[in-house]
C-alpha positions as CSV (number, residue, x, y, z in Angstrom):
1,M,-13.9,20.9,-26.9
2,W,-14.8,24.6,-27.0
3,K,-12.2,25.2,-29.9
4,F,-13.5,23.3,-32.0
5,T,-17.6,24.5,-31.9
6,L,-16.6,28.2,-31.9
7,R,-14.3,26.9,-35.2
8,R,-17.5,25.6,-36.4
9,I,-19.5,28.5,-35.7
10,F,-17.1,30.5,-37.4
11,I,-17.5,28.6,-40.7
12,M,-21.3,28.4,-40.3
13,I,-21.6,32.4,-40.2
14,P,-20.2,32.6,-44.1
15,Q,-22.5,29.8,-44.8
16,I,-25.5,32.0,-43.9
17,I,-24.1,34.7,-45.2
18,L,-24.0,32.9,-48.4
19,L,-27.0,31.4,-48.1
20,S,-28.9,34.3,-47.9
21,I,-28.2,35.9,-51.1
22,L,-28.4,33.1,-53.1
23,V,-32.1,32.6,-51.7
24,F,-32.6,36.2,-52.5
25,I,-31.0,36.0,-56.2
26,M,-33.2,33.1,-56.7
27,A,-36.5,34.8,-55.5
28,K,-35.8,37.5,-57.7
29,F,-35.5,35.3,-60.9
30,M,-39.4,33.9,-60.4
31,P,-41.2,35.1,-63.0
32,G,-43.4,38.2,-62.4
33,D,-43.8,40.2,-59.0
34,A,-45.9,40.1,-56.1
35,L,-48.0,42.6,-58.0
36,S,-48.6,40.6,-61.1
37,G,-52.2,39.0,-61.1
38,M,-53.2,40.9,-58.0
39,I,-54.0,44.1,-59.3
40,D,-57.6,45.3,-60.8
41,P,-57.0,45.4,-64.4
42,N,-58.5,48.7,-64.8
43,I,-56.1,50.5,-62.8
44,D,-53.9,53.1,-65.2
45,P,-50.9,51.0,-65.7
46,E,-48.5,54.3,-64.8
47,T,-50.2,54.0,-61.5
48,I,-49.1,50.1,-61.2
49,E,-45.6,51.3,-62.6
50,E,-45.4,53.9,-59.6
51,Q,-46.5,51.6,-57.1
52,R,-43.5,49.0,-58.0
53,R,-41.1,51.8,-58.0
54,K,-42.4,52.5,-54.5
55,L,-41.6,49.2,-53.1
56,G,-38.2,49.5,-55.1
57,L,-39.1,46.7,-57.7
58,F,-36.7,48.4,-60.1
59,D,-33.9,48.8,-58.0
60,P,-30.7,47.0,-58.9
61,W,-30.7,43.3,-56.5
62,Y,-27.8,44.3,-54.4
63,V,-29.8,47.3,-53.3
64,Q,-32.8,45.5,-52.4
65,Y,-30.8,42.9,-50.4
66,W,-28.9,45.5,-48.5
67,D,-32.1,47.0,-47.6
68,W,-33.5,43.6,-46.9
69,V,-30.4,42.6,-44.6
70,K,-30.6,45.6,-43.1
71,G,-33.9,45.7,-41.6
72,L,-33.4,42.6,-40.6
73,V,-30.4,42.6,-38.7
74,L,-30.9,46.1,-37.2
75,H,-34.8,45.8,-36.7
76,G,-35.7,42.4,-37.1
77,D,-37.9,43.2,-40.2
78,L,-38.4,40.3,-42.9
79,G,-40.6,42.7,-44.6
80,Q,-44.3,42.9,-45.5
81,S,-46.3,40.3,-46.7
82,F,-48.1,41.2,-50.1
83,R,-51.1,38.7,-49.9
84,Y,-51.1,38.5,-46.3
85,K,-50.9,42.3,-45.6
86,M,-49.2,42.0,-42.0
87,D,-45.7,41.9,-41.1
88,V,-43.5,38.6,-42.1
89,T,-42.1,38.4,-38.7
90,D,-45.7,37.9,-37.3
91,L,-46.6,35.8,-40.0
92,I,-43.4,33.4,-39.6
93,G,-44.4,33.6,-35.8
94,Q,-48.0,32.5,-36.1
95,K,-47.2,29.2,-38.2
96,L,-43.4,28.3,-37.1
97,Q,-45.4,26.9,-33.9
98,N,-47.4,24.4,-35.7
99,T,-44.2,23.4,-37.6
100,V,-42.2,22.9,-34.6
101,W,-45.2,20.5,-33.0
102,L,-45.2,18.7,-36.3
103,A,-41.3,18.2,-36.3
104,L,-40.8,17.4,-32.5
105,A,-44.1,14.9,-33.1
106,T,-42.3,13.3,-36.1
107,L,-38.9,12.8,-34.2
108,I,-40.5,11.4,-31.1
109,L,-42.1,8.9,-33.8
110,T,-39.5,8.2,-35.3
111,Y,-37.2,7.2,-32.6
112,L,-39.8,5.5,-30.9
113,I,-40.3,3.6,-34.2
114,A,-37.0,2.8,-35.3
115,I,-35.2,2.0,-32.0
116,P,-37.2,-1.1,-31.0
117,L,-36.9,-2.8,-34.8
118,G,-33.5,-1.5,-35.3
119,I,-32.6,-3.5,-32.0
120,T,-34.8,-6.8,-33.0
121,S,-33.5,-6.9,-36.4
122,G,-29.8,-6.4,-35.5
123,R,-30.1,-9.0,-32.5
124,F,-31.8,-11.4,-34.1
125,N,-30.4,-10.9,-37.7
126,D,-31.1,-13.8,-40.7
127,T,-34.6,-14.3,-38.7
128,W,-38.0,-14.6,-40.0
129,A,-38.2,-11.1,-37.6
130,D,-35.8,-9.4,-39.5
131,R,-36.5,-10.4,-42.6
132,L,-39.8,-8.9,-42.3
133,I,-38.2,-5.1,-40.9
134,T,-36.0,-5.4,-43.5
135,G,-38.4,-5.8,-45.9
136,Y,-40.4,-2.6,-45.0
137,T,-37.4,-0.6,-45.0
138,Y,-36.5,-1.7,-48.6
139,V,-40.3,-0.6,-49.3
140,G,-39.7,2.8,-47.2
141,F,-37.1,3.7,-49.0
142,A,-38.6,3.2,-52.5
143,A,-42.1,5.2,-51.6
144,P,-41.9,8.6,-52.1
145,L,-42.9,10.2,-49.0
146,F,-46.0,12.5,-50.8
147,I,-47.3,9.2,-52.6
148,F,-47.6,7.6,-48.9
149,A,-48.7,10.8,-47.4
150,L,-51.9,10.7,-49.9
151,L,-52.2,7.2,-49.2
152,M,-52.1,7.5,-45.3
153,L,-54.7,10.3,-45.8
154,W,-57.0,8.3,-48.1
155,V,-56.8,5.5,-46.0
156,F,-57.2,6.8,-42.4
157,G,-58.6,10.0,-43.4
158,F,-61.5,9.4,-46.1
159,H,-61.9,5.7,-46.0
160,F,-62.2,4.6,-42.3
161,D,-62.9,8.4,-41.0
162,L,-60.4,7.8,-38.0
163,F,-58.3,11.4,-38.2
164,P,-59.5,14.8,-39.3
165,T,-57.9,15.7,-42.9
166,G,-57.0,19.0,-42.6
167,G,-56.3,21.7,-40.2
168,S,-54.4,21.9,-36.9
169,V,-57.3,22.0,-34.3
170,D,-60.9,21.7,-34.0
171,P,-62.2,25.3,-34.4
172,R,-65.1,25.0,-31.8
173,V,-62.9,24.4,-29.0
174,T,-61.8,26.7,-26.6
175,A,-57.9,27.9,-26.5
176,G,-56.2,26.7,-23.8
177,T,-58.5,23.9,-22.5
178,F,-57.7,20.4,-22.2
179,D,-60.1,19.4,-25.3
180,Y,-57.8,22.0,-27.4
181,W,-54.8,20.4,-26.6
182,L,-56.2,17.2,-27.4
183,S,-57.9,18.4,-30.7
184,R,-54.4,19.7,-31.6
185,F,-52.6,16.4,-30.6
186,Y,-55.2,14.6,-32.6
187,H,-55.1,16.8,-35.9
188,L,-50.9,16.0,-35.7
189,L,-50.9,12.1,-35.1
190,L,-51.9,11.4,-38.6
191,P,-49.5,13.7,-40.5
192,A,-46.7,12.9,-38.0
193,L,-47.5,9.1,-38.4
194,S,-47.0,9.5,-42.0
195,M,-43.9,11.1,-42.1
196,A,-42.1,9.2,-39.0
197,L,-43.1,5.9,-40.9
198,I,-41.0,6.7,-43.9
199,T,-38.3,8.9,-42.2
200,T,-37.5,6.4,-39.7
201,V,-36.3,3.4,-42.3
202,S,-32.8,5.0,-42.5
203,T,-32.1,4.9,-38.6
204,V,-33.5,1.4,-38.6
205,Q,-31.1,0.2,-41.4
206,Y,-28.2,1.9,-39.7
207,L,-28.5,0.8,-36.3
208,R,-29.2,-2.9,-37.8
209,N,-26.1,-2.1,-39.3
210,E,-24.4,-0.8,-36.4
211,I,-25.5,-3.8,-34.4
212,I,-24.1,-6.9,-36.7
213,D,-20.8,-5.3,-37.2
214,T,-20.4,-4.3,-33.4
215,K,-20.9,-8.2,-32.8
216,Q,-18.2,-8.8,-34.3
217,K,-15.6,-6.8,-32.5
218,D,-13.2,-8.3,-30.3
219,F,-13.9,-7.2,-27.0
220,I,-17.6,-8.6,-27.5
221,L,-15.9,-12.1,-28.4
222,T,-13.8,-11.4,-25.0
223,A,-17.1,-10.8,-23.2
224,R,-18.5,-14.3,-24.3
225,A,-15.5,-16.2,-23.8
226,K,-15.2,-14.8,-19.8
227,G,-19.0,-16.0,-19.6
228,A,-21.0,-12.8,-19.7
229,S,-24.3,-13.5,-20.2
230,E,-26.1,-12.5,-23.4
231,G,-28.2,-10.4,-22.0
232,R,-25.3,-8.5,-20.2
233,I,-23.4,-8.6,-23.5
234,Y,-26.4,-6.8,-25.7
235,N,-27.4,-3.8,-22.8
236,R,-24.0,-2.9,-21.6
237,H,-21.6,-3.3,-24.9
238,I,-23.3,-3.8,-27.9
239,L,-26.5,-2.0,-27.5
240,R,-24.7,1.1,-26.2
241,N,-22.0,1.2,-28.6
242,S,-24.4,0.7,-31.3
243,L,-26.9,4.1,-30.4
244,L,-23.9,6.7,-29.7
245,P,-23.6,7.0,-34.0
246,I,-27.8,7.3,-33.8
247,A,-27.2,10.2,-31.1
248,A,-24.9,11.9,-33.0
249,F,-26.9,11.8,-36.5
250,F,-29.5,13.3,-34.2
251,G,-29.2,17.2,-36.0
252,Y,-29.3,15.6,-39.6
253,E,-32.9,14.0,-38.6
254,I,-33.7,17.2,-37.7
255,T,-32.4,18.7,-41.1
256,G,-34.1,15.8,-43.0
257,L,-37.7,16.6,-41.4
258,I,-37.6,20.1,-43.0
259,G,-38.0,19.0,-46.4
260,G,-40.1,16.3,-45.3
261,T,-43.1,19.0,-43.8
262,V,-43.2,20.9,-46.7
263,F,-44.7,18.1,-48.7
264,I,-46.9,16.9,-45.3
265,E,-48.4,20.3,-44.4
266,Q,-49.6,20.9,-48.0
267,I,-51.1,17.2,-48.2
268,F,-52.4,17.3,-45.2
269,S,-53.5,21.0,-44.9
270,Y,-51.8,21.8,-41.7
271,P,-51.1,25.6,-41.5
272,G,-47.5,25.7,-41.0
273,M,-44.2,26.7,-42.3
274,G,-44.7,24.1,-45.3
275,Q,-47.9,24.9,-46.7
276,L,-46.8,28.9,-46.2
277,F,-44.0,28.7,-48.1
278,L,-45.9,26.9,-50.9
279,D,-48.5,29.4,-51.0
280,S,-46.2,32.3,-50.8
281,I,-44.6,30.7,-54.1
282,V,-47.8,30.5,-55.8
283,T,-48.4,33.9,-55.2
284,R,-44.8,35.1,-55.6
285,D,-44.6,37.0,-52.7
286,Y,-41.0,37.1,-52.2
287,S,-40.5,38.7,-48.9
288,V,-42.3,35.4,-47.3
289,V,-40.4,32.9,-49.7
290,T,-36.8,34.5,-48.9
291,S,-37.2,34.6,-45.3
292,V,-39.0,31.0,-44.9
293,V,-36.5,29.7,-47.4
294,L,-33.5,31.3,-45.1
295,L,-35.2,30.1,-41.9
296,F,-35.3,26.5,-43.3
297,G,-31.6,26.8,-44.6
298,I,-30.6,28.0,-41.1
299,A,-32.3,25.0,-39.5
300,S,-30.4,22.8,-41.4
301,I,-27.3,24.8,-40.7
302,L,-27.5,24.7,-37.1
303,G,-28.6,20.8,-37.4
304,A,-25.6,19.9,-39.1
305,L,-23.6,22.1,-36.3
306,L,-25.7,20.3,-33.7
307,S,-24.6,16.6,-35.1
308,D,-20.6,17.3,-35.7
309,I,-20.7,18.4,-31.8
310,I,-22.7,15.7,-30.7
311,L,-20.4,13.4,-33.0
312,S,-17.5,14.9,-31.6
313,L,-18.4,14.2,-28.1
314,V,-19.0,10.3,-29.0
315,D,-15.7,10.2,-31.1
316,P,-12.9,12.6,-30.0
317,R,-10.7,11.7,-33.0
318,I,-12.4,13.8,-35.4
319,R,-12.0,17.2,-33.6
320,I,-10.4,20.0,-35.2
321,K,-7.0,20.7,-33.4
């Protein structure tokens, strides 16, 4: 097992290096630069060019990339944000916790919704309950996340006024108090639920199909022939074997949440990494864009690594010898 894990980690290292190069080059291909549109037009153009030269914007891309990597590896320095006038590391640290809480809440809600629905649909397949759940998954597959999130925001945020429509906490509450954490949860619930109701559909369908397939296996037919109760068969055999692949894809669920948080945070004005990423693209804040995309990419690679490790524990046949 440790050989398989070590091999996967070694494979991950060149992936991260290649990712960092691609992200840096793509950011440099963006039109304009960090100073475009942010400098007083009355300033002498020569002064502007001198400022660009001091920032290294005229250096070859590989020189800029090496300076960026050297600062990151040796000093943990991701550069300076031109818009926020602060270190990118500190800026990401402020936003990262909101995104982590949002992703964690979405992940919990996803499994709280998906597992009961998947079990019900798989156990009672071809019934009215199964048809309703399957219909919900078809609608979920067809509905774009950003359209569904806008609908949830309009219905529960503006029309019924049940949830706040922006921010991560009420600014009037004192940090660290019970009201503070309650306000954070209250602001978090609608964005997390909006994303969970869409991301849960693949897990529901996968679990349903696993249960239906497992019901036809020979060891299940043998258990029924021996007179085992249906409750024991489902709890001890069908459900246990059907949930193992779901656990194996836990890491990929984390990877899927990364893209969703970008849209959700922007729609709900939730101050996290996704909103920071989109705002940085608009303002051409290269240091922030490259750092956020790199962080998202590393999270995706780690999610795939986690899924491979869990899957190798569930099914040892896939381990690389």
